[in-house]
N, C-alpha and C positions, 0 to 999 in steps of 0.2 A: 327227833333222831332216836330210835330205840338203842338197846344196849348192845343187840345183835349187830346193827349197821355200824356202830362206833368200833366195835372188836373187828368186824370185817376191814373198815378203812385203815385201822392201825396195821393189820397184817399186810395188807396191799402196800403200805408205805414202807413197812420193813423188807418186804420182799423186794421191792423195787430197788432200795438202798443197798441191799445185799448183792443184787445182780450186777448194779452199776460199780461196786467196789471190786467184785471178782473179775469184771471186765477190764477195768483199769489196771489190775494186778497182773493179768493175764498178757496185756499189750505193753507193759512199761519194760524197757531194757533191764538188763541185770546190774546190780549195784557194784562199784569198783570200790576196792579197799582204800580206806582213808590212810594217809602216811601218819606215822606215830606223832603224837603232840608231845614235845620236850616237856619235861617236868619244870615246873617254875621254882626259881632259886629261893623264893621266900614265900611262905604260904599267904595268900591274900586275906584280909580279914573277912570273916564270913559275918554277914548281918544276922541280926536276930530275926528268928522266924517266929510269926506270931500265927498260932492256928487259926482255920477258917471259921472255927465253932465260936471264937471269941468274937469275931467281927460280925458275921450273919448268923441268923437263926438256922437250925438244922431243918434240911428238906426231907420230907417223907419219901421213901423210896416207892418206885412205880412198879407194880407188879408186872412179872415177865410176861411178854404176848407169846402165846404157843404159837409154833410154826405152821403156816397154811401151805399146803402144795400149791406149786405155781400153775396157773391156769394154762391149759393146752389150746392154741388158736388152730382150730380145723377149717381149713379154706375148702369151700365147695368145689367139687369136680366141674370143670368146664370143658365141654366137649370141643375136640380138635376141629377147626374150620376144613370144610371139604371144598377143594378148588373145583368149580364147575365152569368149564370153557364153553362158550357159545358154538353152537354147530354153524360154520360158515358155508354158504353155497359153493360148490365147485365152479370156478370161472370156465367160459367156454375156450376151447381151444382156438388159437390164434392161426390162421392159415399162414404158411410160409410163402414169403414174398419171392419174386423171381429175382435172381441177381441182375444188377444193373451194369451194363458194360458201357464205360466212357471212351470213346475213341479218341485218341490223341490227334490233333492236327498234324497234317504232314509239314515239315519244315523243309523250306527249300534248301538246296545245297548252296553255300556260299561260294563266289568265284574265287579262283586261286589269288593269292597276294602277289602282285608282281615284284620281282627282285628289284631291290633299289638301285637306282642308275648310279654309275661311277661318277666320281667327281671329276670335273674337267679342269684341267690345270690353265690357269689364266697367266698370260704373259706379265712379268714383272716390268712396271714403268719406273723410269728414272724421274727425278725431279726436273732435271733439266728438258725432259721430253714434254712436260705440261706447258700450256700456253700462258702467257704472263696474264695474271688477274688485272683487269682493268675496272677501277671503280668510277662510277659517275661522280661529278662534282656535286658536293652537298649545296642544296638549295636552301636558302633561308625560309623558315616556317611562315606560311602565309599569316598575314595580320589578321586578327579577328576584328570585326566591328566593335566599336565601344559600346558599352552597355547603355540602354535608354532609361534614365531615370524616370520611373513612373511617379508624377507628382499629383496627389489627388487634387480633385477640383476645389478651389478655394470656395468658402463661404461668400456668397454674394451679399454683402451688408450694404446700408445705405451710407453715403459719404459723410464723414465725421469731420469736425474741426481740430480733432487731437487733443481736446481738453478733457479731463477726466471729470472735473467737478461740473455738476449740472445747475443750471441757472435756479435761481429761487424763487422766479416768478411763476406763479399758479397757471398752468397750461389750461386753455380753453378747449373742451373736447367738442367737435362738430362732426355730426354723422349726416351724411348726404348719399342719395342715390342718384347715379347719372341719368339725366334724362334722355329718353330716346330721341334721335333726331327725326322728325317729321318733314318729309318731302312735300312743299307747298307748291301746288301747280302754278306756272307763270301765266300771266295773263298778256296776251299779245294786243296792244292797242294800235289799231291801223292809224298811221300818219297820214293826214290830209293836207296837200300843199295847195294853197290857193295860188292861183295864177291870174294876172291881170287880164282883163277882157279888152281887146282891140275893137274900136268902133269902125265900122266899115261905112264908108261914103261912096255914093255913085261918081264914076269917073266920066267927065264928059268927052265924048268921042263924034264922029261923024253922023250926020241926021239919019244913019239908017238903024231903024228901029226893027229889031226882029221880033222876037216874042215879048210879051210884057213881062217884066221882071218884078217880082214882088220883093220890095226891101223891107226888111223888119228891123224895127230899132231894139237894141239889146239893153236893158237897163244894167248899169254897173252894179256889181255885188256890194252889199253891205258889209260891214266888219262884225257880224254876228259870230258869237262863239261857237267853236265845234265841239259838239258832244259826240263821244264815242260810245258806241253800243256795247256793254260788256255781258257776255253770256251768262246766263244764270247759273250758280254753282248747286250742286245737290246739298241737301240738308246733311248736318254733321252727324247726326244719330239716325241711322236708318231703322226702320220698324223692324222690331225682332218678333219672328213667329214664335209660337209656343213651343217649348221644348218636349218632343216625345220621350218614351222611355228607352227606345234604341239609341237616340242621341245622348240621353243622360249616362247610358251604360258605356257608350263609347267614350265619352268625357271622363267618366270615372276611372276607365282603363288607362287613358292617356296619363291622367295625374298619378296614379299609382306607379306606372311605369318611370316617370320621371322622379317620383320618390324614390324609387329603386336605384336608379341611376345616381342620385343625390347621395343616398346612403352609402353607396360603394366609393363616391368621391370622398365622402367625408373620413371613411376608415382609410383610404389612401392618403387623406390630408394628415391624418394622425401618425402614419408611418414617416411621412416627411417631416413633421415637426420633431419626432424623436431623432431623426438622422441630422437635422439641421442643429438641434439644440447640443448635440453631442460634439460639435465643433465650437462651440461657445466656451470661453475660459472665464470671462467675467463680463458685466454689462452694468450700466448705470441709466438713469432715467427718472422719470416721474412715475409715480403710483397713485392712482386716483380710484378710491371706491366709495359706494354708498350701499348701505346694508340696513335690512329690517332687522331690529333687535326688539323682542318681547312685543312685537305687534306694531312698532312705531317705525316709520322710516327716518332715519337719523341723516343729518346734513352730510353733504360731501366732504370726505377727508382727502387731503393731498400731502404726498410726502416725497422726499428725495430718497430714492432707492439705489442702493449699491449691493450687488450680489457677486460673490465668487463661488466657482464651481467645485474646486478642490483646494482645501477642505470646505465643504459648503458653509458659507458666511453669508449673513444677511444683516444689513445696516439700514435702518429707515429713521429719517430726521423730518418731522412734521413741519409743514408751513402754512396749513390752514385745517380749518378755519381758526380764528384768533385764540379761541378757547385751548387749542392744542399746540400752540407756539412752545417751542422749548422740549416738547415731548420726543423723546429718542427710544429706539430699541435697537440692541445688538445680539446677535446669535451667531455663535460659532460652533461647528460640531466637535465634540469632545472637550470642550473647554467650559469650566465652571460646573462639572458633573452635570452637563445636559442643561444647565439652567440658563437664563438669559440676564443682561444687563439693562436695566431702564432707568430713564431718568423722567421724573414726573413734569408735566406741563406747568409751564411758568417759572421753572427753575432752570437757570442757564449756568449754574456752577458746574464746572467740570468734575468736582468731587462729590455732586449729587446722586451719582449712579448707585443703583441697588441690584443685588443679585435675587432673583425671584423666581418662580415657576413660569412656564410660558403661559399658562392658563391663569395666572394670577390676574384679580381685578384691576390692579394697577398696570399691567401691560395689556389688557384687552379694554380699551375705552371705546364704547359704543361700537363693537364689533362681534363678529361670530366666529372669526377665525384668529388663531395666535401666529406669531411671526414665523413659526416653523411652517406654516401653510401658504406662505406667501412667495411670489415669484412665478417666472414663465415655466421652469421645470416643474414646480408644483401644480400649476394649471394643466399642463399636458398631463401628468400623472392622475389628475382628478378626472379629466375628460375620458381617458383610457378606462380607469375603474368604472366609471358610469356606464360606458358601453359594455364592459365586460359583466357587470351584474344584470342588466337587461337582456344580455344574450344566454346567460346561465339560466335566468328565470324563464326563457322563452317568451319574453313579453315583446309586442309589436313596438317597433320604432318608425316613425316617418320622419324624413329629412327632405328639406327644401333649401335651395341655394340660390344667391343672387350676387350680383357685383354691385359694390358700395365703395365709397370713399370715407375714410376714416383719418381726420386730421390730415387732409390733403395728400392722402396716400391711398393707391388702389388696394382693395381688400376684397375677399370672397366672404360673403355672410351665409352661415350655415345655420338653419333653424330646426332644432331637434324636438320632437314631441315625443313624450313617454307617458301617455295617457292612462295605463293602468297603475292605479295606486298600490303601493306596497312600503313596507317599513324602511326599506333602503333606499327607495327613491329619492334623487336628488332635487329635482324639480319637475313640474309638468312641462314646461317649455324652456329650452336652453338655447340661447343664441351666442354664437361663436363667431368672431371676426378673425380672419387668418390673413396676415400681410403676403401679397402676392410676390414680393421680392425676397424676403427674409423665410418665408415658410413657417412662421412662429405666430402663436396667438397673441394679439394685441388687446383683445376686449371680451370679456365673458359676461353674459347676463343670464339670469335665474328668474323664473316667474312660476308664482303658485298656481294651484288649480282654479279656474274660473268660477265665480260664484254669480248667483242670480243678481244680486245688486252692486257687484264688484265691476272691475274692468274687463273690458272684453277678452283681452289676452291673458288676464290673471294679473295680481298685483306683484310688483317688482320685489324680489327677496334680496338680490344682491347684484352689484354691477362692479366689476374690477377692470381697470384700463392701465395699459402701460404705454407712455408717451415719451417723446424725445429719446429715444433708446439708442445708446452707443455701446458697440460691442468690442470686447477684446482691445480694451485701451491700457491695460496693465495696470490694475488697481491694486494698490499695495496694502500694507497691514495697518495703515494709520487710522483709517475710519472704523476699523473692527478692535482696537486696543481701547477699551473704554473701561 
């Protein structure tokens, strides 16, 4: 920066400072006179004044800056804007419309309002002039018929001896199918009656000999055995002609129709099972099972079974085979935190019960199901779940039915085939025996998928049977307090 520039900058700074001070002085209000300050009573002590030269060195004086005239700001002249309005076209003239005259409809004249009729004066009647009021004799209310108490149909159950305790003898399960009665044709043997032969001798008469009479001697019959001729019977097996395709299709159609009827009957039987079991409060009997565990078919097990519906309580005491004697299981809903009480086999001490999980190995000896899945109610739920799964997956089910005898009781045997394998399938073939009298299942069999070298209908997976059942006998809490 040159000296000229420095000089000019200082001039500008001084000019600006002078303008600011002058503006502030012009805008500040006038000063008011101050009140007189009273004289002090005693002069204060004046401190000693030390000159500045004794403290700081002398500062050389700056030469005065000559005054520079203030610059004049000249604004360029801006021409005034000229307002230019656009030229709009003149709109065409709108023709005048003729006036619209609306004629008011003619209002018909109202008929004159007739004058109100004068009130007619009624004669006053005395109380004595009124006829006496005769009230009819009150009749007693008609008696309503007594309400008819609707009593639901009782559950038809087999007769019982009234004893709650089941026998300890192991039951023997016998399955048989009633044989059809064949009508044998009766053979009619002709009866031959032997009559004695009378020997005819000539009678001597007058010597009149008419024609010659030939007399023949008849030999008496011997006692030879009489042999009856029996007509020959047709052979038992008639020759069967080879089946054509048309006959095979007709036979297949009949079999499918019978399967559809059996499936509908089984579904109806499921509904009857649930209705019948809803009337059962408790029951007792023998539970017999045989199951295939880890590929091996275990021996048959038999236990005394006692079940209560509310609260759901199950007690099992095994009586066979010998290896399971003394083994007991008890389960009561809501007790022991949904755990069960178990006593191991071979220990008959009442204090030997232990609280374990239902799936504990000590509670599941040679079985696939815990005690919570044992009972007629659990069997009904299992069958309903099986059919529901197959129906939801839209898998075909074929059912056949026949009459059987189970432990000398008439039952209906349903055979259910679920041929399409899947992860939730219970079994390839399930056989259910339903008691005709109680409408409850008494035996369930399950078979695996047949193999080439295995059984024709598949290997047995499990079979559960309920024998010697007694319903609604009033089982107390003693069997379940273990």
